[in-house]
FIMITI-31898 format. One record per residue (C-alpha): y negated, x negated, z negated; residue in three letters. Coordinates in steps of 0.2 Angstrom, whole numbers, padded with zeros to 4 digits, always signed. Layout:
! residues N
YXZala...
***
This chain:
! residues 368
-0089+0070-0127met-0089+0081-0114lys-0075+0083-0100val-0078+0095-0086ser-0063+0098-0075ile-0062+0108-0058gln-0045+0105-0052phe-0040+0118-0038glu-0058+0128-0040lys-0051+0133-0058lys-0066+0125-0070pro-0063+0121-0088leu-0076+0113-0098leu-0070+0104-0115phe-0086+0100-0127arg-0087+0097-0146asn-0071+0089-0149pro-0064+0089-0167lys-0059+0070-0165phe-0055+0058-0152ile-0040+0048-0149ile-0044+0031-0143ser-0036+0015-0139cys-0043-0003-0133phe-0030-0014-0141asp-0012-0013-0135pro-0005-0016-0153ser-0011+0001-0157ser-0005+0010-0140phe+0012+0017-0147ala+0001+0025-0163ala-0009+0033-0151cys+0004+0044-0144phe+0009+0048-0162lys-0008+0055-0164asp-0008+0064-0146ile+0010+0072-0153glu+0003+0077-0170asn-0012+0084-0160ala-0003+0095-0149leu+0008+0102-0163ser-0008+0107-0173gln-0013+0117-0157gly-0027+0106-0150tyr-0031+0103-0132tyr-0033+0085-0127leu-0044+0081-0113ala-0051+0064-0106gly-0042+0050-0097phe-0031+0035-0096leu-0036+0018-0088ser-0025+0010-0076tyr-0023-0005-0088glu-0013+0008-0100ala+0001+0005-0089gly+0002-0013-0093tyr+0008-0006-0111cys+0023+0002-0104phe+0030-0013-0097glu+0035-0028-0108glu+0032-0039-0092lys+0013-0033-0089leu+0008-0031-0107leu-0006-0043-0113glu-0012-0048-0129asn-0030-0044-0129lys-0044-0031-0134val-0050-0023-0119tyr-0069-0018-0119asp-0066-0002-0109phe-0054+0013-0118pro-0035+0012-0112leu-0034+0030-0120ile-0049+0041-0122tyr-0044+0059-0127leu-0054+0072-0136gly-0044+0085-0147ala-0053+0103-0142tyr-0049+0120-0149glu-0049+0128-0132ser-0059+0125-0116pro-0072+0137-0109val-0068+0144-0092lys-0083+0137-0085cys-0091+0123-0075gly-0104+0111-0082ile-0123+0111-0080ser-0137+0098-0082pro-0148+0099-0097glu-0163+0092-0085thr-0169+0101-0069lys-0172+0085-0060thr-0157+0081-0048ser-0165+0064-0043gln-0152+0050-0042ser-0156+0032-0035ile-0143+0021-0031leu-0147+0003-0026lys-0143-0016-0025asp-0126-0011-0019leu-0114-0026-0017ser-0094-0030-0016leu-0087-0040-0030asn-0079-0049-0015ile-0083-0059-0002thr-0076-0053+0017arg-0067-0071+0017asp-0060-0070+0001lys-0053-0052+0005tyr-0047-0057+0021phe-0036-0071+0012ser-0030-0058-0002asn-0023-0047+0012ile-0014-0063+0021arg-0008-0066+0003ala+0000-0049+0001ile+0008-0050+0019arg+0016-0066+0013asp+0023-0057-0001tyr+0030-0044+0009ile+0037-0056+0023ala+0047-0065+0007gln+0054-0047+0002gly+0045-0046-0016glu+0037-0030-0010val+0035-0017+0003tyr+0019-0011-0001gln+0003-0017-0011ile-0012-0005-0016thr-0026-0018-0016tyr-0043-0013-0024cys-0061-0021-0023ile-0076-0014-0031lys-0092-0008-0025leu-0106-0012-0038leu-0122-0003-0041phe-0138+0000-0052lys-0141+0018-0055phe-0156+0027-0061arg-0156+0046-0064gly-0145+0060-0072asp-0125+0056-0069pro-0120+0075-0070leu-0134+0078-0056ser-0126+0065-0045leu-0110+0072-0048tyr-0115+0090-0042lys-0123+0083-0027leu-0108+0071-0021leu-0097+0086-0023leu-0106+0098-0015lys-0108+0086-0001glu-0090+0082+0000gln-0080+0095-0008pro-0062+0090-0015val-0048+0099-0025pro-0047+0087-0040tyr-0065+0084-0047pro-0070+0079-0065ala-0085+0074-0074tyr-0084+0064-0092ile-0100+0061-0103glu-0099+0051-0118thr-0113+0042-0129asp-0108+0026-0120lys-0103+0030-0101phe-0101+0043-0088his-0087+0045-0075ile-0090+0054-0060leu-0074+0058-0050ser-0073+0064-0033leu-0054+0063-0032ser-0044+0070-0019pro-0027+0067-0026glu-0015+0074-0039met-0007+0064-0051phe+0003+0078-0060ile+0004+0096-0063lys+0016+0102-0076lys+0018+0120-0078glu+0033+0125-0091ser+0047+0114-0084thr+0040+0116-0066his+0032+0099-0061thr+0022+0094-0045val+0015+0077-0039thr+0006+0074-0023lys+0005+0056-0019pro-0008+0051-0005met-0008+0037+0007lys-0014+0036+0024gly-0031+0037+0029thr-0040+0041+0047trp-0058+0042+0054arg-0064+0058+0059arg-0068+0061+0076gly-0087+0064+0083gly-0086+0081+0090asn-0072+0097+0089met-0061+0090+0102ile-0061+0071+0097ser-0059+0077+0078asp-0042+0087+0084phe-0036+0072+0093ala-0040+0061+0078ala-0031+0073+0066arg-0015+0074+0079val-0015+0054+0081arg-0015+0052+0061phe-0003+0064+0057gln+0011+0056+0068tyr+0004+0037+0067asp+0019+0025+0063tyr+0011+0014+0050lys+0002+0029+0039asn+0018+0039+0039arg+0029+0025+0034ala+0016+0020+0020glu+0015+0037+0013asn+0036+0040+0014val+0036+0024+0005met+0026+0030-0009ile+0034+0048-0009ala+0052+0039-0012asp+0044+0030-0025leu+0038+0045-0034leu+0054+0054-0032arg+0063+0041-0040asn+0051+0039-0055asp+0052+0058-0058leu+0071+0059-0056gly+0071+0047-0072arg+0066+0060-0083ile+0069+0076-0073gly+0080+0084-0062ser+0081+0097-0046asp+0070+0083-0038ile+0063+0089-0020lys+0051+0084-0008ala+0047+0101+0001pro+0030+0094+0011arg+0029+0078+0020leu+0014+0070+0029phe+0000+0084+0026glu-0016+0080+0032val-0031+0085+0023ala-0050+0084+0030arg-0064+0078+0021tyr-0082+0075+0028lys-0080+0057+0034thr-0061+0055+0036leu-0044+0062+0035phe-0030+0058+0022gln-0011+0060+0021met-0001+0069+0006thr+0015+0072+0002ser+0023+0084-0012thr+0037+0080-0023val+0043+0093-0037thr+0056+0093-0051gly+0059+0100-0067arg+0056+0092-0084leu+0060+0097-0102glu+0046+0110-0107arg+0042+0098-0123his+0045+0081-0116ile+0036+0070-0126pro+0019+0063-0117val+0025+0045-0119tyr+0040+0047-0111glu+0033+0056-0097leu+0019+0044-0094leu+0032+0029-0096ala+0041+0035-0082ser+0026+0040-0069leu+0011+0031-0075phe+0002+0023-0064pro+0007+0031-0049ser+0016+0022-0036gly+0003+0027-0023ser-0010+0016-0033val+0002+0001-0036thr+0015+0002-0021gly+0032-0003-0021ala+0043-0009-0031pro+0031-0005-0044lys+0032-0019-0058ile+0031-0032-0045arg+0017-0024-0036ala+0007-0023-0052met+0011-0041-0057gln+0003-0047-0040ile-0012-0033-0040ile-0016-0043-0057lys-0016-0059-0048glu-0025-0055-0034leu-0039-0043-0040glu-0055-0049-0046ala-0056-0038-0062glu-0049-0024-0072glu-0050-0007-0063arg-0053+0002-0079lys-0054+0021-0076ile-0050+0018-0056tyr-0034+0024-0052thr-0030+0029-0071gly-0028+0047-0074val-0041+0061-0080ile-0037+0078-0084gly-0028+0089-0101tyr-0014+0094-0110ile-0012+0110-0118ala-0004+0113-0135pro+0011+0123-0125asp+0014+0106-0115arg+0007+0112-0099asn-0004+0096-0092leu-0014+0092-0077phe-0020+0076-0071phe-0029+0068-0056asn-0030+0051-0050ile-0048+0045-0052pro-0049+0037-0034ile-0067+0039-0028arg-0073+0039-0045thr-0090+0031-0052leu-0090+0022-0068leu-0108+0022-0075ile-0112+0012-0092arg-0131+0007-0095glu-0138+0009-0078gly-0124+0000-0071ile-0112+0007-0060gly-0094+0003-0051glu-0083+0011-0040met-0065+0005-0035gly-0060+0006-0016ile-0041+0003-0013gly-0029+0004+0002gly-0009+0003+0004gly-0007-0014+0011ile+0010-0014+0022val+0018-0029+0034trp+0008-0019+0049asp-0009-0020+0041ser-0023-0032+0047thr-0037-0038+0036pro-0050-0032+0049glu-0041-0014+0047gly-0040-0013+0028glu-0057-0020+0028trp-0064-0004+0039asp-0054+0008+0030glu-0061+0003+0014ser-0079+0004+0021met-0076+0021+0027leu-0068+0027+0010lys-0084+0021+0001ala-0095+0029+0015lys-0098+0045+0005phe-0108+0035-0009leu-0115+0020+0002thr-0124+0035+0013asp-0134+0038-0004arg-0139+0021-0007ala-0159+0019-0011leu-0159+0038-0007thr-0168+0049-0020pro
***
């Protein structure tokens, strides 16, 4: 298992794990966290991921009595990382994506958006982050594709994971959590806007986006949820920056920053039970939103909207939220696409936004 973390342009490569902590069965979920604490106490770094469905295991109302075919937890235990990136073992950079399709029809998507708006109208939720999937066939070297996509659209929190059964290519622009000693930062992302076609229209689009009522309402709602989640286990909770606009190749996205202080040696289970999954990928209130997501989404999210990152022996940690993230297994790939649905959302607008978010990958379809 190899894990390449390139958060904030500080590459770390984890390779040759001493052992792997994994969980497919919710009945062994709590035991995994004992293994995590033991590994950290022995001086190991842990690097890997938690899937979105791991979030069910923190909440009795969501818990399912089933064994998953994709890991809920998959963390390698390493002596130390190397401060470098990862290079392809082969010289070829050819990667072919073909037979792209969605796991839902347009009509069914529209119907589900209307159902979410009904839940909002009934006062059950304020917002739902609803996900569909782009499916495809893949031939080539996953690492070469990862590097090509990252070169074409740089993001602040990319990661690459390679195992003997699957590859994960995460082109994520979103931080889940960064903890250094007691200082903790999370940056929920909510809000998307198409870029302009030239310098003037691009500037105008950015200004319209930053002051757009719908996107600001989505964003502040989730920032408040994160403040509440962090406040359950921390202190000195603040939101020093709201409605920041980040620019990417095809779109703008809005983030806010929430900070707080945690116990230096807070147990990993306690931290994740409060924060995971991020409110930015569920909606609010979180538990009811996750119940509706389970009802409406066609299949498990797996790595999409879970977390990827590492925990150091001193309990410093850093995780992204794997959006714009490809999961490739035996030549078959998938990528989740999500959006925050509020009362002002329209099926047409959300569909267009989803296609915009996937454009960085769909533009490469059938292109060697």
